[in-house]
C-alpha positions in Angstrom: 0.0 0.0 0.0 1.4 3.4 -0.9 2.3 6.1 1.6 -0.3 8.3 3.2 -2.7 9.9 0.8 -3.6 13.6 0.6 -6.4 14.7 2.8 -10.0 13.6 2.3 -12.0 15.3 -0.5 -9.0 17.3 -1.6 -9.5 20.2 -4.0 -8.1 19.5 -7.5 -7.0 21.4 -10.6 -7.2 19.6 -13.9 -6.0 20.1 -17.5 -7.2 18.3 -20.6 -5.9 17.7 -24.1 -7.7 17.7 -27.4 -11.1 19.2 -27.9 -12.3 17.9 -24.6 -11.0 21.2 -23.1 -14.2 22.8 -24.4 -16.2 20.8 -21.8 -14.6 22.8 -18.9 -14.1 26.4 -17.8 -10.6 27.7 -18.2 -9.3 26.7 -14.8 -12.0 24.4 -13.3 -11.7 23.8 -9.6 -13.8 21.4 -7.7 -13.9 18.5 -5.2 -13.8 14.9 -6.3 -16.2 12.6 -4.3 -14.0 11.1 -1.6 -14.3 7.5 -2.7 -13.5 8.2 -6.4 -10.6 10.6 -5.4 -9.0 8.1 -3.0 -9.3 5.3 -5.6 -7.7 7.5 -8.3 -4.8 8.3 -6.1 -4.3 4.8 -4.9 -4.5 3.4 -8.4 -2.1 5.9 -10.0 0.4 5.9 -7.2 0.5 2.1 -7.3 1.5 2.2 -10.9 4.4 4.7 -10.4 7.9 4.3 -8.9 8.1 4.8 -5.2 10.6 7.6 -5.6 8.1 9.8 -7.5 5.2 9.4 -5.1 4.5 13.0 -4.4 1.4 15.1 -4.8 1.4 15.1 -8.6 -0.4 12.3 -10.5 0.2 12.2 -14.2 -2.3 10.4 -16.4 -1.3 10.9 -20.0 -3.3 8.6 -22.3 -5.7 10.3 -24.7 -9.1 9.1 -25.6 -12.7 9.9 -26.5 -14.1 13.5 -26.2 -17.7 12.5 -25.8 -17.1 10.6 -22.6 -15.2 13.6 -21.0 -18.0 16.0 -21.8 -20.8 13.7 -20.6 -19.3 12.0 -17.6 -15.8 13.1 -16.6 -16.7 16.8 -16.5 -19.4 16.3 -13.9 -17.2 14.0 -11.8 -14.1 16.1 -11.9 -15.9 19.3 -10.9 -17.7 17.7 -8.1 -21.2 18.3 -9.7 -22.1 14.6 -9.6 -21.8 11.6 -7.3 -20.2 8.3 -8.0 -21.3 6.5 -11.1 -23.9 3.8 -10.9 -22.8 0.3 -9.9 -23.6 -1.0 -13.3 -21.6 1.8 -15.1 -18.8 0.2 -17.2 -16.5 2.8 -18.9 -14.4 0.2 -20.7 -16.9 -2.6 -20.7 -15.8 -3.9 -17.3 -18.3 -6.3 -15.8 -19.3 -4.3 -12.7 -18.0 -2.5 -9.6 -17.6 -4.5 -6.4 -17.1 -3.9 -2.8 -13.9 -5.2 -1.1 -13.4 -6.9 2.2 -10.6 -4.7 3.3 -12.5 -1.4 3.1 -16.0 0.0 3.1 -14.9 2.1 0.1 -16.2 1.4 -3.4 -13.6 -0.3 -5.6 -13.4 2.2 -8.3 -10.9 0.4 -10.6 -13.4 0.3 -13.5 -14.0 4.0 -13.1 -10.3 4.8 -12.8 -9.5 2.8 -16.0 -12.3 4.7 -17.7 -11.0 8.1 -16.6 -7.3 7.5 -17.4 -7.7 7.9 -21.2 -9.0 11.5 -20.8 -7.1 13.3 -18.1 -3.7 14.8 -18.7 -2.9 16.2 -15.3 -4.3 16.3 -11.8 -2.4 18.7 -9.4 -3.4 18.1 -5.8 -3.1 21.3 -3.7 0.0 22.3 -5.7 0.0 25.2 -8.1 1.1 24.6 -11.7 4.5 25.9 -12.5 6.4 26.7 -15.7 8.4 23.7 -16.8 12.2 24.0 -16.6 14.0 23.7 -20.0 17.1 21.6 -19.7 20.3 23.5 -20.5 22.4 22.1 -23.3 25.9 22.9 -24.6 24.8 23.0 -28.2 23.5 26.3 -29.4 21.1 26.3 -32.4 20.2 29.5 -34.1 16.5 30.1 -34.3 15.1 31.9 -37.3 11.9 33.9 -36.6 10.0 34.7 -39.7 8.0 37.9 -39.1 5.2 37.8 -41.6 2.7 40.7 -42.3 0.3 41.8 -45.0 1.6 45.4 -44.4 4.9 46.7 -43.1 5.4 44.2 -40.3 6.1 46.8 -37.7 3.4 45.6 -35.3 4.7 42.0 -35.3 8.3 43.0 -35.1 7.7 45.1 -32.0 5.9 42.3 -30.3 8.6 39.8 -31.2 11.3 42.2 -30.0 9.5 42.6 -26.7 9.4 38.9 -26.2 13.0 38.3 -27.3 14.2 40.9 -24.8 13.4 38.2 -22.1 16.0 35.9 -23.7 19.3 37.6 -23.3 21.9 36.8 -25.9 19.6 34.3 -27.6 20.8 33.1 -31.0 17.9 34.4 -33.0 17.8 35.7 -36.6 14.8 37.8 -37.7 13.5 37.4 -41.2 10.9 39.9 -42.1 8.4 39.1 -44.9 6.1 42.1 -45.6 3.1 42.7 -47.9 2.2 39.0 -48.0 -1.3 39.3 -49.4 -2.1 36.2 -51.4 -2.3 32.5 -50.4 0.6 31.8 -52.9 2.8 34.2 -51.0 1.8 32.6 -47.7 2.8 29.1 -49.0 6.1 30.4 -50.3 7.0 31.8 -46.8 6.1 28.5 -45.1 8.2 26.5 -47.5 11.1 28.8 -47.0 10.9 28.2 -43.2 10.6 24.4 -43.4 13.5 22.1 -42.8 15.3 24.3 -40.3 15.1 25.6 -36.8 12.4 28.2 -37.5 9.1 29.7 -36.3 6.6 31.9 -38.1 5.0 34.8 -36.3 2.4 36.6 -38.3 -0.2 39.4 -38.1 -2.3 38.6 -41.2 -5.7 40.3 -40.9 -7.5 38.4 -43.7 -9.2 35.2 -42.6 -8.4 33.5 -45.9 -4.6 34.1 -45.4 -4.7 33.0 -41.8 -6.4 29.8 -42.8 -3.9 29.3 -45.7 -1.0 29.8 -43.2 -2.4 27.3 -40.7 -3.0 24.7 -43.4 0.4 25.0 -45.0 2.2 25.2 -41.7 0.7 21.9 -40.6 1.5 20.3 -44.0 5.1 21.4 -43.8 5.4 20.8 -40.0 6.4 24.4 -39.3 5.5 26.2 -36.1 3.3 29.2 -36.9 1.9 31.6 -34.3 -1.1 33.9 -35.2 -1.0 37.2 -33.3 -3.9 38.9 -35.0 -6.6 36.3 -35.5 -7.5 35.7 -31.8 -7.8 39.4 -31.1 -10.0 40.0 -34.2 -12.3 37.1 -33.3 -12.7 38.2 -29.7 -13.4 41.8 -30.6 -15.8 40.8 -33.3 -17.7 38.7 -30.7 -18.0 41.5 -28.2 -18.6 44.3 -30.8 -20.9 42.2 -32.9 -19.2 43.7 -36.0 -17.2 41.9 -38.7 -13.7 43.2 -39.2 -12.8 44.8 -42.5 -9.9 42.5 -43.1 -8.0 45.3 -45.0 -4.3 45.2 -44.7 -2.4 48.3 -43.8 -5.2 50.2 -42.2 -3.3 50.8 -38.9 -0.3 52.1 -40.8 -2.5 54.4 -42.9 -4.1 55.8 -39.7 -0.7 56.3 -38.1 0.6 58.1 -41.2 -2.5 60.2 -41.5 -2.2 61.3 -37.8 1.5 62.1 -38.2 0.8 64.1 -41.4 -1.9 66.1 -39.6 0.5 67.0 -36.8 3.2 68.1 -39.3 0.7 70.0 -41.4 -0.6 72.0 -38.4 3.0 72.8 -37.4 3.7 73.9 -41.0 0.6 76.2 -41.0 1.7 78.0 -37.9 5.2 78.5 -39.2 3.9 79.9 -42.5 1.1 82.0 -41.2 0.7 85.7 -42.4 3.6 85.6 -44.8 6.2 84.0 -42.5 9.1 82.0 -43.9 8.1 82.7 -47.5 11.3 81.1 -48.7 9.7 77.7 -47.9 6.4 78.3 -49.8 7.4 75.8 -52.4 6.8 73.1 -49.8 3.2 74.2 -49.4 0.5 72.2 -51.2 -1.9 75.2 -51.1 -1.3 78.9 -50.4 -4.1 81.3 -49.6 -3.7 85.0 -50.4 -6.0 88.0 -49.7 -6.3 91.3 -48.0 -6.6 91.6 -44.2 -9.6 89.9 -42.5 -10.6 87.6 -45.3 -10.4 84.4 -43.1 -7.0 83.3 -44.4 -5.6 82.0 -41.1 -8.7 80.0 -39.9 -9.1 78.5 -43.3 -5.4 77.5 -43.5 -5.7 75.8 -40.1 -8.9 73.9 -41.1 -7.0 72.6 -44.2 -4.0 71.7 -42.0 -6.2 69.6 -39.7 -7.3 67.8 -42.8 -3.7 66.9 -43.6 -2.9 69.7 -46.1 0.3 71.6 -46.0 -1.1 75.2 -46.2 0.3 78.7 -45.9 -1.1 82.2 -46.3 0.3 85.4 -47.5 -1.4 88.8 -47.0 -1.8 91.1 -50.0 -1.0 94.8 -49.2 -0.9 97.4 -51.9 2.1 99.1 -50.4 4.1 95.9 -50.3 4.9 93.8 -53.4 4.1 90.1 -53.2 7.2 87.9 -52.5 8.9 86.3 -55.5 8.4 82.8 -53.9 4.7 83.3 -54.2 4.8 84.4 -57.8 6.8 81.4 -58.8 4.3 78.9 -57.5 2.0 77.0 -59.9 -1.3 78.9 -60.3 -3.4 75.9 -59.3 -1.8 75.9 -55.8 -2.7 79.6 -55.0 -6.2 80.7 -54.0 -7.2 84.3 -53.6 -9.9 84.9 -51.0 -12.4 87.7 -51.9 -15.1 89.3 -49.9 -17.8 92.0 -50.3 -16.5 95.5 -49.3 -19.4 96.1 -46.8 -18.9 92.8 -45.1 -15.1 93.3 -44.8 -15.7 96.8 -43.4 -17.8 95.3 -40.5 -15.1 92.8 -39.8 -12.4 95.4 -39.7 -14.4 97.7 -37.5 -14.9 95.0 -35.0 -11.2 94.2 -34.9 -10.3 97.9 -34.7 -12.5 98.4 -31.6 -11.2 95.2 -30.0 -7.5 96.0 -30.6 -7.7 99.8 -30.4 -6.7 100.3 -34.0 -7.6 103.6 -35.6 -10.6 103.2 -37.9 -9.1 105.4 -40.6 -7.9 104.3 -43.0 -8.0 100.6 -41.9 -11.8 100.4 -41.8 -12.5 103.0 -44.5 -14.7 101.7 -47.2 -12.6 103.6 -49.8 -9.5 101.9 -48.5 -11.1 98.5 -48.5 -12.3 98.8 -52.1 -8.8 99.8 -53.2 -7.2 96.8 -51.5 -9.8 94.4 -52.9 -9.2 95.8 -56.4 -5.4 95.3 -56.0 -5.9 91.7 -54.9 -8.3 91.0 -57.9 -5.7 92.4 -60.3 -3.0 90.1 -59.0 -5.4 87.2 -59.1 -6.2 87.7 -62.8 -2.6 88.5 -63.7 -1.2 85.3 -62.2 -4.3 83.2 -62.9 -4.9 82.3 -59.3 -8.2 80.7 -58.4 -10.7 83.0 -56.7 -12.8 82.0 -53.7 -15.6 84.3 -52.5 -16.0 83.9 -48.7 -18.6 86.6 -48.2 -21.5 84.3 -47.1 -19.4 81.2 -46.4 -18.2 79.7 -43.1 -14.6 78.7 -42.8 -15.6 75.0 -43.2 -17.5 75.8 -46.5 -14.6 77.8 -47.9 -12.1 75.1 -47.0 -14.2 72.3 -48.5 -14.5 74.2 -51.7 -10.7 74.6 -51.9 -10.2 70.9 -51.2 -12.6 69.9 -53.9 -10.7 72.2 -56.4 -7.4 70.7 -55.3 -8.6 67.2 -55.7 -10.2 67.9 -59.1 -7.0 69.4 -60.3 
C-alpha cells in the first residue's frame, strides 16, 4: 500500500488535451467525491515508482471526447456523485465492494478516466516547466510575416526576445504578404530548419492558408492577430474589415496632420516665404478675409497650407509668384462685409478706424488683390457668405479635381 494519501475530498486542478477542453471552464476547480478521489490516487500511485510518489499524479493517455463531456466533467468538478454500480466505462463487468474497506472499488472508473485526463495537481500550483540547458546552441530563425509593413509583429517579437538575453535568433521579415501563394512560399522557406513563423495577417483567408500550409510542412506558426480580431468581433458584434495596412495608414495620417498644423503656424501671415514651395496650397488676400482660420482647417485635414497677405504698399514675395497657379487661392469678400469685420477688430485691438476700416481703402485693397489674381491666374474663392468650413471644403474639392 502506498504512503499516506492527501487529505479527504481534496480540491483539484485539472488540465485536458484535445477538444475535450471545451467541456470545462478555463481553470475548473472542484472536489472529487471522496471514494473516487481516493481510488484514483491509490491506483495511480501504485503504478508509479516509489521515488516519485508526491502530490502530482500524471495520467497521459488520450481518448474519446464525448465521454469527457458527458461523464468526466461532472465528476471532476464535483457536480455529480459516484457512477452507478452498473456503469462500465471500458466494458468492465461491474463495480464490487472489497473486504478490506468500506470504500467502493473504483478500478473500472479509474480505467475509464485514465484515457481522458492529462494532469491532476493536488493542492500544488502549476509551474512553468524548466527547460534543460544544453551545450549545443542552435540559431532560431523567426519569420515575421505581415500583410503590411510588419512593424506591429516585429515590435511584439522584439519585446518577447528581450526576455531571452543573448539568444541566438535571426529575424527574417516578410512584408506585404497578401495572397495564399505568397503565404505558402514563406512557409516552404521556413521548413526544414530551426524556424518559427509569427504573423499578423488580418485576412481570414490568409490565416487559414498559413495554418494549413504550416501543418502540412510541419512548421511552427503563431497567429498574433486572429484571436484578437475574433474576440473583438464577438464583443462588438461587428465583422472586421480585413483590409491590410489600415493601422499604418491611420498612423501616417495622424503624423501628417501634426506636421501640417506645425507647417501652417510657421507659415502664417507671410512668415518663412522662402519655404512656400513646400506648401500644397497657399491662400492670399487682404486683411480679415479668413485666411488664417481656413489654413488651419486645411492643416487639420492633412494639407500643408500657408497664407500670404496682399498689401498694396508691399509687393508680393517672389516665392509666391513662382508657385504654380493651381496651388494659389485668392480669398475675396464683399466690401461692406469686410468693413464690418475690420471695425470689430479695430474696436477690440484699439486700432484707428481710418484708413483701416475706411470703405474707400477697403475697395482699393480688394481691387489690388483682384488684379493680382487675374494677372497670375490664381483661383478666386468668394468667402462673403461662407463659413470657414465651407470655404475650405470648396478649396479641397478644387485641389482634388486638379
